[in-house]
C-alpha positions, 0 to 999 in steps of 0.5 A: 772857859774855864778861868786860868789856874794861879799855878799857870802864872810863873811866880815873882821869884821865877820872872826875877831870875829870867830878867837876871839872865836876861840882864845878863846875856845882853851884858856879855854882849855888850861886852863882847861890843865894846859899848863898856869898855870903849878902848877893848877892840871890835871887830867894829874897829879893826874892820874900820881901821881898814878902810882907805882914807877914802871910806870902804869900796862899797860891797867890797872884802873889808882887806883883801879886795881885790881878788879872783875867783878857782875851784880845783880839787885837793888830792889827798895823799893819806898822809895827814891821817897819821896827824889827823881823823879828819875826812880830809886826809883820807886819801881822795880828793876834795872838792876845791874852791879858793880864791887869789887875792892882794892884801889891800881895801882897794880892790882897783888898787894896781898890783906892783904896789900891793906888797902881800898876797894872799889864798882863801880856800875850801875845802868840801869832803864828804862827811858834811865837814867843810875847811876854811882857811886864808892863808899870805905868801908871808913866811910870819905875820907882821905882829905879834897881837892883834892889838898889835895888828890893830895899832899897826893900820893906825899907824898906816893911816896916820898924819903923824911923820913918827907915828911909824918909828914910834910903831916900829919902836913898840912892837921890835917884831915889825923889823923882821917884816921890815925886812922881808918886805925888802930883799924877798923877791917878788913874782909876775903870778900867783900861781910860784907863791908860797902860801902860809898859814901862819897861824898854829892849829891842834890836829886830833888824831884817833887816839885823840893824841893832838899836835900843833901844827901850822902848815903851807902850799908851796907852788909847784910852778918855778919862782922867777924873780920879778923888781916892782918897777917890770912887775909895774909895767906888766899893768896894774891886773896882770895877776888875775890877767897871768894865771886865767891865761897859765890856768888855762894851758895846764892846772896849776899845784902846790903840795901841802907841806904841814909842820908839827911843833917840838913840845914846847915851842910857842904857838900863840905867835905868828910873828915868831917862826918855828926854828930849822929841823921841825918835823914836815909832812907833805899831806896833798896837793892842792890843784887850782883848774879853772879861774874865774872873776870874783863878780860872779865866780864861787868864790864871791860869796864864801867868809874864808873863816880861819875857824871853820875846821872838820872835825880832827882841826881845832884852833890853839892858843893863839888869840889870832884866828878868832879875831879874823873870824870875827872880823871876817863876819862883820866883814861879811855883814857889812858886804853884803848888806852893800851888793848893791854897789859891787859893779856886777857886770853887765848884763848884756844878754838874756839869763846873764845875772846883771 
């Protein structure tokens, strides 16, 4: 066998260049992981901050841990096509998978103790695109930045009697959330709740023009207020039982309303609602047709990452979607690695999932 020529050996300069590239890549990875900046907010820090005093519920999402799956369709009426080239806004029906949930890290938390309710949603289109969204029933977010959200989580678990007062003084927008939590009506059904994107996104139309938007899912079911005490009397898992019974009788619907920002409206702070009078376009209807328990349902393994967007929708300058995406990915990795700890239905017959 002939000896390799000297030209097959990389010169020292090339080796040095490769080493520099590897070192730079490692440095970027270390920076994003927070290793070179111990005070920097990282996905791990954010996810860990959700854990209750007894530790996280293994095998579950680290937040919004209590939930139930649904399947149905998104009936696009075609009106959204003027704002975005995404196929989901072409008039048609598209399959949807979603998850009603409560904003708690405890999957066993009684319904009446959780103020925030949410919906994760995935809509798929024939061109292979997927649109995922994670929405809550608040009309605005409690705080203005991901760092403030992390501090809010730390405050909620603090034993310092002045923690909440000090946090509220440093983040005055939090008082608006407090007022909403005290005055907004409770309901006894997921079907009676609106669900809001809160974060701003950019719709791109066929001409390439960009439109800053937020969207909401507005319920067709009439809202029937109930006190938290009366909700508690209905049972700790009433919401899941009620939505299952309600959908079994008839599909439940929400109108998707897209609100377009005016020039000059800020898009980076979800704690501030846009002024009244902004143009709103109703682009379709979400229809929930079937409810399934999460333990065996189609939403179980979906990561409702709000940055998974079809061509024609993109993120804005709002920092939350990127922070949520990284935290969701961390949570997903943790819960999937803990699959053995998830309380699947006990096997009772041949062929059933353990």
